[in-house]
N, C-alpha and C positions, 0 to 999 in steps of 0.2 A: 176340156179339163183333164182328159185321160193322159195325154202325152206331153202337154206343154202348158205351163202356168207361169205366173210372175214370181210367186214365192213358194218355196217348199219348206215346210216346218217338220222336222223329225222329232216326234214325241208329242203326246197330248197331255203332258203332266202339268205341274204347277206353273211353269213358265210358258210352255208351248201353247197351252190353251189360251193364255192371255194374249200372246203374240198373234195367234190365229184370229182371235176376235178383233183385236185392234186393227190389224192390217186389212181385214175384210170389211171394216166399216166404210172404206172407200170402195164403192161399187165397181170401180174400174180395175181394182186389183183382183186377179185370179189367184186363189190361195189353195194349196193342197197340204193337208196334214196327214202324215204317215204314222200309224200306231200299230205296233205288233200285237198288242193285247185286244181283248174283246170287250163285251158289254160290262158296264158297272152296275147293272140293275139288280144284282143279287141282294136279298135282304141281309146277307152276311156283310156286305159292304155298306149298305144304307143304314142299318141299325147301329147307332154309335156304340152301344155296349158290346157288340160282337167284334170289336176291333181286332182282337187277337187272332181271329180266324183267317181273314184274307191275307194277312202278312205271313201266314204259315201255309199257304196253299199255292202250289206251283201254277195253278190256273191264273192267279192274279199277281204272282211275285216271281221275279227272275230266279230266285233260289240261290243267289250268290253267297259264297262264304269266303272269308279271308284265307290266305295261306297260313300255315302254322305260325303263330305269333311268338317270336323268340323270347320276349320278356313275360309271356303269360304261360310258360311251360309247354309251348307248342300247341296250345289250343287254337282251333279255327272258329272264328266268331261269325255268326250270321250277319249278312249284309243285305237285308230286304230292299228291293226296289220295285216299284209298281210296274206290272206288265198288264195294263188294263186301261180303259178310257179314264183319263184323269191322272194317270201315273201314280206316283207315291201319295198324292193328295187323296187317292181313293183307298189307300190301305194304312194311312198313318194314324196317329193317336188323336188327331183333331185339336191339338193344343196350338193356340195362335200366339206367337211371340215375335214382335218386330225385331228385337235385339236392343242393345243399349246404344244411345246416341254416340258414345265414344267409339263403338265398333266402326261406324261409318266414317267418323272423322279420321280414324286410323287407316281406313281404306284410302282416303284422300291423300294422306301423308305418304302412303306406300306407292303412290303413283296412279291410283284410280281417280284422276281428277274429275270433279263434278259429281262425286259420289259421297260427299260429306253428309252429315245428318241434315243440315239445312237444305241440301239438294234433294235428298230422298224422302224427307217427310211429306212433301206435297204428293208424292206418288203413293205413299202409304195411305194418305187421306183419300186419294182418288179411288183406290181399290176397295175401301171398306164401306160396309153398311153395318155400323156397330150398334148393338142394343145393350146398354148397361142394365144390370139387375137392380141398381139403386137409383133413385131419382135425383140425388144430390151430386152425382159424379160429374166432374168437369169434362164436357164433350169437346172443348175447343181444340184439343190435340188429336181428335179422332175424326174419321170420315163417317158420314151417316147416310150417304146416297150412292155408294159404289156398288159394283156387281157382286162382291163377296160378302155374304151374310156372316157376321161374327157376333156371337152372343156372349155376354158375361154370365158365368155360371151363378146359380143361386142355390148353394148347398143346403140340403135338408138334414143329412146325417149328422148327429151330434159330434161325431169324431172330427168333422171338418171344423166346427166351432172350437173344439178343444185345441186343434192344431193352430189355428189363428190366434187364439188367446194365449197359448203357450209361447208363441213367438213374441208377443207383447210382454209377457211376464219375464222372459229372458232378456228383455231390454232392446230387442231389435225393432226396426222400423215397421210400420204398417203402410201399405199403399192401396189407395182406392182404385188405381189403374196403372199397372206396371207397364202397359204399352203407351202411356201418356207421359206426363211430366216426370214421373218418379218410378223408375224400375225397382229400386232397392226396397226390400222389405217383404213382409208376408201379405199375400193377396189372394183373392179368388181368381181363377183362371178364365181367360177368353177361350172360346171354343168355335170351331168352324162347323157349327150345327145350326140348323134352321128348321122349325116346325117338326122337331123330333128326328130329323134325318141328317146324315152326313152332308155337308155342303162343300163339295170338292171344287177344284178349279174348273173341271169340265162342266159341272152343273152351273157355275157362276158365269163362265165365259164361252166355252166351246159349244155346248148344246144350244144355247139361245141363238148363236150365230148360224149353226147348221140348220136350225128350224126356220130362220127368217130371211136368210140370204142365199141367193143362187150362185154366188161367186166363190163359195168355199166348199171343198169336198174332203171327206174323210176316206183315206185309203188304208187298207190293212196289209201289213207285211213287215218283214225285218230288213231294215236298211243295212247293207253290207259295206257301202263306200260312197263317198262323195266323188262325183266325176269332175276332175280338175283338168282343164286344158289350157296350156300356156299360162299357168299361174292364176287362172280364173275358174271359180266353181260354176259348173254349167248345169248340174243336175245330180240325181242320186240313183244308185242301183239298189233295188230291194228284191227280196225273195218272198213269194207267196205260194203256198202249196207246192213247194219244191221247184217252182219256175222263177227265173229271173225276169225282172221288169225294169225299165228305165223311164224316169220322168224328168223332163227338162225344165229349168227355171230361167226365165229371161232376165230376172233381176237378182234374186238372192236365194241362197240356201241357208237355213237357220237350224243349227243343231240344238235341240232342247231335250236331249235323250237321257239326261242325268249325269251326275259327276262320275259315274262308272262308265256308262255307255258312250257319252260324247267323246272322251279321249280315245276310247276303244275304236270308234268309227273313224276318228281323225287319223289314227295310226294306220289303220287298214287302208286309208285313202292316200297314204304316203306323207302325211303331215305329222311330224314328231321327231324324236331324237334319231339321227341317221344311224348311229352305232347300234341302236336297238332294232330298228327296222331292217337293217341289212342282215341280221341274224336269220331272218325269215324270208329273205329274198324279195322284200317289198321295196320297190324303187322310191327313193325320197323325192317328193315333189317340193317340200319345204322343210328345211331342217329347223325344227323348233324343239329345243331340249326340254322345255317346260311342260310339254304335253304329257299328261299322266303323272306329273310330279306334284308336290305340295298337297297331297291328300291329307285331309284333316277330318276329325270326327269327335263327338263327345262320348265318353264312357260313363257308366253309372253303376251303382251298387244298390241293392235292395236292403235296407235296414228294417228288419221286421220285429214286431212286438206282439205278444199275446194280448188279447182284449178280454178283460174279466167279465164284461157284460155282453149279452148276446145281441149286439146291435150292429155288428159289421155285416158286410155283404155276404159273408159266409152262410148266413141263414137262407140265402137264395141259391146256394150251390148244390142243388139236387135236381133231378130230372123234372119233378112236378113243378117246382118253382120256376125253373127255366122255361118250361112250357107256358106257364101263366104269363111270365114276362113277355115272351115272344108273341103270344096271342094279343095281349094288351097293346103291344107296340104295333102289331100288324093292323089292328082295328082302329086304334086311336092315335098312334104315334106319341104316346105318353108313357110315363112310368120309368122304371129303372132302365129299360131298354133305350130310352131317349137321351141318355147321357153317356159320355165316355168314362164317367166316374173320376176323371182327373179334374176336380173342381176347385182345388186350392194348391198353392205352392209358395215358393219364396225364392228371391234372389238376394244372396248375402255376400258380404266380403269376408274372406277367410282370416284376415289379420289386419292389424293396424298398419297403415302405410299402403294398403291396396286402395286405389282411388275410386273404383267402382266395382259392382258385384262380380265375383269370379266363381261362385258356386250356385247351382240351381237345385231346388227341391221340388219334387212332385209328391204330393201326399195322396194316399189311396186307402180307403176304409176297408181293406181286405189284405191278406198276406198271400200274394200270388205272383207268378212270373209271366212274362209276355207269352211264353209257350203254353200257358194255361195250367201249369202245374201249381198245386195249391199247398200252402202250409196247413198243417192239421189244426182245425178249430178256428174260433174267432180270432181275428187279429187286425193289425193295421201296419202300414209301412210308408217309408219315404224312399223314393228313388232319388239318389243324390250323386252329383258328380261335378268336377271342376269344369269351367267353361273355356279356359284358354291354355290348353296343353301345348307344349313346345314340340311335341312329337309330330313327325311328318312321314307320310308313306307314299306309295306309288300304285298306279294302275298300269299294267304292262300286258303285252301279248304273250300267249303261251305257244302260239304257232301261227301259221299264215292263214288259217281258216276263219273268215269273218263270222261264221255261225257258231264258233266255239265260245268258250267262256273266258273272260279276262283273268289275269293273275292280279289279285288284290292283296297288297301288303300295307297294312296301316302303320306298322312299327310302333304299336301301342306301348305306352309306359317306358319309352326309351330314354327318358330324362329323369334324374333323381327328383326333380321338382314335382313330377307327376305323382310319385309315391307320397311325398310330403303333403301335397294338396289333398289327396284322397284320405290320408289319415286325419287331416284337419276336418274334412267333410264328415267322416264317421263320428268324430267326437262332437261336432256341432249338432248332428242329429240326436245323439245321446243327451246333449244338454237340453234340447227342445223336449224330448220325451220325458225328461226328469222333472218338468215343471208341474206346478200345482194343478194346472188345468187338466192334466192327464191322470191325476191321482185316482179318480173313480174308475178308470179304464185300464190302467197300465198293469199288465202281467209280466211274465218273464220275457227277456229278450230272446227271440227265436234265432235271429241271425244278425251279427256274427256270433252272438252269445256273450253273456256277461263276463266270462273269463277271458275273452279275447281283448286284451288291453295294451300289451306292449307293442312297440313299433314292429318288432319281428312278427308277432302273431297277427297283427293287422295287415302287414305286407303279405303274409301267406294267404289270408282271407281274400285280399284284393286280387292276388294272382290267380286264385282258383275260381273266383266268383264274378269278377267284373264283366260287364256286358256292354255292347254297343247301345247307344241311345238312338242309333239309326239316323245320324245327321252327317253323312259324308259330303264333302264339298272341297273345292279349291283346286281341282286337277287341270283346269285351263285358266290359270290365274290372269286376272286383269291387272295391267300395270303399264309403266312407261314403255315406249317403243324401244328404248335402249336398255331395258332390263332383259338380261339374257334368259331369264326364266319366265318372262311374261308370254302369254299365248294370245291374249286379245288386248286391244287398246280400250280406251275409256268409252268407246261406243260399241264395244263387244265384237269388233271386227277382228278376224283371225289375222295375225301379223304375217305378211308375206303372201297371202292368198286373197285375191279379189272376190267380192260378192259372196263371202262366207262369214258367218257369225256363229258364236256360241252364246246361247241365252239360257242359262239355268244355274244351279248352284255351283257348277264347275268354276265359274268366273270369280267366286269369292276369293279375294286375296288372303283373308283370314276368316275363320269361323266366327259367327255372331253369337252373342249371349242367348242361349235358349234354343228352342226348336226352330228349324230353318225353313219351314214351309212359307211363313209370311214374307221373309226377305226374298225368297225365290220368286214369289208372285210379284213382289215389288220390282225385282230385276226385269221380269217380263213386261211390266208396265213402262218402266223407264226406257228399256231397250226398244220398245215399239216406237216411241217418239223418235229415237235416233234413226231407226230403219226408215221411218216415214219422212225424215228430214225436217221434223218439227223442232221449233225452239223448245228447250226444256221448260217445264213448269217453273214459275218464279220461285226463288228460294224463300223459305220461311225461317227467318233468323230469330229463333226462340232460345231461351236458356233453360235447359232441363235442370231438374233438382240435383243438387250435389250435397252429400253429407259433409257438413262442416267439421265433423269429428274424425274424418277418415285417416288423418295422420297419426292420431293418438289412440283410436279404438276401432274395432270392427263392428261396433253397434251404433 
């Protein structure tokens, strides 16, 4: 196992854990997983309510930041990526969103053949073990026996009820299951939480495989390059404790290192745009201009409101209450600590003529930022942002050192439509907060402030306050073999290099609606069948719900 295996998987995250598990189901396959990070057993990872801690700790996060963003006044935005067993599924917000069916139909049209919604739905069902909070919810669109535990939230705080009721009062749709037939509308969220703990991809897939199978091994180290000989991937070089090691793969190397690190490793391996690699003296093995291009993300704003009643989570924001929450969670795995507190949200259309949702809401019964900074007093907020920005960025090298950090430029807000979409988003949140359901609770608007109403004032607020929702993807785009910017084909094989695949959110041709953990796990499931030479699961030709009023109204 130490020097020669059949398959090498780089990264133990949302896709890598899946691929490792599925490939090792065949006892004849020797599988090695290489992960630079360490254990995920910290309570700060496992306790859902502690989610803001690991993504701000260098022990568990790569600590990446974007380059100064031209359209955001030169601000550098945090770009957390998991550096721990389970990858980003061990530091994310645990919100489970498949995406909209039209996202995947769009992939298929763009050249990712075999990735339409009818193709990927069977894989979503295969990966899930879904537990709805209500007995009447239609389960036919969902999986109930897969490896990944997914629970539907059961909100108790009255502010969640007010949020859902306000959506109804404003004339928007309600959805019993936004991951099922109908994404559009207000809904309670699905969470990757089970028995009060975070349920990461490592917990669902990799750890059970490591415990029960002798043909899979976990190695620790940072991969510096793929070893490619005569156009064929033969193995990888990695560094552990300052020493270089090489491990060989008789069948394939699979990069599942994230949409930031997978293109970074490819370029240091000589796979990427020749003109860029030559600047750093890296010999081109395969000229692929698309490597590191097509970078996409979701941005979001926090729209914050004072709460007139002392019912928000602010009442727990003191050392004594935090200690009690922690003790209760440690002993019983229950209470406030057992939820990520993202228990309701919405997918809405910004305007008439938009055929399916293009804005996402996350509701939170406290006014707080991801870094833990708190608005004064009781409050509530919506995280809101457009889903389908036209802006595209890049991941590039800064130098020839594979142990250095990549240059990340998202080119955020580079289209005028981005600004228009955000202004619509802010005004939609205000419409929701103005509904009768919030009358008993609504105080002054904290952010952006009631006086911030003009397009110019809103643009200034957006420029100064918009943040990443931490959904980077697209940097090794899947597409047709004659697409000059495609990096992998429809079976995730790197174009022009044998025995090498990329299997993670890098391959998304376009970003999906909502948080990207679920579709990344799905990519791992579907790619595993391609790697094993299995026939894809049979299509499920179903018709998702469509709003018949979409041409005339956004409600």
